[in-house]
C-alpha positions as CSV (number, residue, x, y, z in Angstrom):
1,M,-3.2,-48.5,-2.7
2,N,-4.6,-49.9,-6.2
3,T,-4.6,-48.1,-8.9
4,A,-8.3,-46.7,-9.2
5,S,-7.6,-45.2,-5.5
6,I,-4.6,-43.6,-6.5
7,T,-6.4,-42.2,-9.9
8,M,-9.5,-40.9,-7.2
9,V,-7.0,-39.2,-5.1
10,L,-5.0,-37.7,-8.0
11,L,-8.6,-36.6,-9.8
12,T,-9.6,-35.1,-6.6
13,L,-6.5,-33.0,-6.0
14,L,-6.8,-32.1,-9.6
15,A,-10.4,-30.5,-9.2
16,I,-9.3,-28.5,-6.1
17,F,-6.2,-27.2,-7.2
18,S,-8.1,-26.3,-11.0
19,A,-11.3,-24.7,-8.1
20,T,-8.5,-22.3,-6.6
21,E,-6.6,-21.4,-9.4
22,G,-7.9,-18.6,-11.0
23,K,-10.1,-17.1,-7.7
24,R,-8.4,-13.3,-7.0
25,H,-7.6,-12.4,-4.1
26,P,-10.3,-9.7,-2.8
27,R,-9.1,-6.2,-2.3
28,V,-9.2,-4.4,0.7
29,L,-13.2,-2.3,0.4
30,H,-12.8,-0.6,3.9
31,C,-10.7,2.2,5.3
32,L,-7.1,1.4,6.4
33,C,-7.1,3.8,9.3
34,P,-9.8,2.6,12.0
35,N,-8.1,4.7,14.6
36,V,-5.6,7.7,14.0
37,Q,-3.0,8.8,16.1
38,T,-2.4,12.6,17.1
39,G,0.7,14.2,19.2
40,R,4.5,14.0,18.4
41,I,5.4,12.4,14.8
42,P,8.6,10.1,14.8
43,F,10.4,12.5,12.2
44,R,14.0,10.3,13.0
45,N,12.1,7.2,12.7
46,L,10.6,8.0,9.7
47,K,10.9,6.4,6.4
48,R,7.6,6.9,4.1
49,V,4.7,8.4,4.3
50,L,1.5,7.7,2.5
51,H,-1.3,10.1,1.6
52,L,-4.8,8.5,0.6
53,P,-7.2,10.6,-0.6
54,P,-10.7,9.4,0.0
55,R,-12.0,6.5,-2.2
56,P,-15.2,4.7,-3.3
57,H,-14.6,2.5,-0.1
58,C,-13.3,4.8,2.5
59,S,-15.0,8.5,2.6
60,K,-12.0,9.8,4.8
61,T,-8.3,11.0,4.2
62,E,-6.1,8.6,5.5
63,V,-2.0,9.7,6.4
64,I,-0.3,6.2,6.6
65,I,3.4,6.6,8.1
66,T,6.0,4.1,7.8
67,L,8.5,3.8,10.2
68,K,12.3,2.1,9.9
69,N,11.6,-0.5,12.0
70,G,8.5,-1.2,9.7
71,R,5.9,0.0,12.2
72,Q,3.0,1.6,10.5
73,L,1.3,4.7,12.0
74,C,-2.3,6.2,10.9
75,L,-2.0,10.1,11.6
76,D,-4.7,12.6,11.7
77,P,-4.4,14.1,8.3
78,N,-6.4,17.4,9.8
79,D,-3.4,17.9,12.3
80,P,-1.4,20.3,11.3
81,P,2.0,18.8,11.7
82,V,0.6,16.0,9.6
83,K,-0.8,18.4,6.9
84,I,2.6,19.6,6.7
85,L,4.7,16.5,6.5
86,V,1.7,15.5,3.9
87,E,2.7,18.7,1.7
88,R,6.5,18.5,2.0
89,S,6.4,14.9,1.2
90,T,4.0,15.3,-2.2
91,K,6.5,18.3,-3.2
92,R,9.6,16.0,-2.6
93,M,7.7,13.4,-4.8
94,Q,7.0,15.8,-7.3
95,A,10.5,17.5,-7.7
96,S,12.1,13.7,-7.7
97,K,9.8,13.2,-10.9
98,R,10.8,15.8,-12.4
99,T,14.6,15.1,-11.5
100,K,14.0,12.0,-13.4
101,E,11.9,13.4,-16.3
102,V,14.9,16.2,-16.6
103,G,17.2,12.8,-16.7
104,S,15.6,10.4,-18.8
105,T,15.6,13.4,-21.8
106,T,18.5,12.7,-24.6
107,H,19.9,16.0,-26.1
108,T,20.9,15.5,-29.7
109,P,23.7,18.2,-31.0
């Protein structure tokens, strides 16, 4: 290869990389739960509860749980056990925030 060819290849690669450098990844602009599961909730394997209220791009309330094995399930937010689960999860989160706030304040004698 001569220097003109190498220069042309490098300029082409530079143009490609600089064109894609500043692009942002698109955000998800739809509901995350196309289908919901009803029935038993695997409490023993529960790792995380995510409660998503209606948003501009999704008019539904969504409840997504993550199991210890990493699997995610969408639950019906109108199902009574799910309502209790969300309520308890919210209370736990608020309590842990309060504990962190109290622990981070310093008292001077």
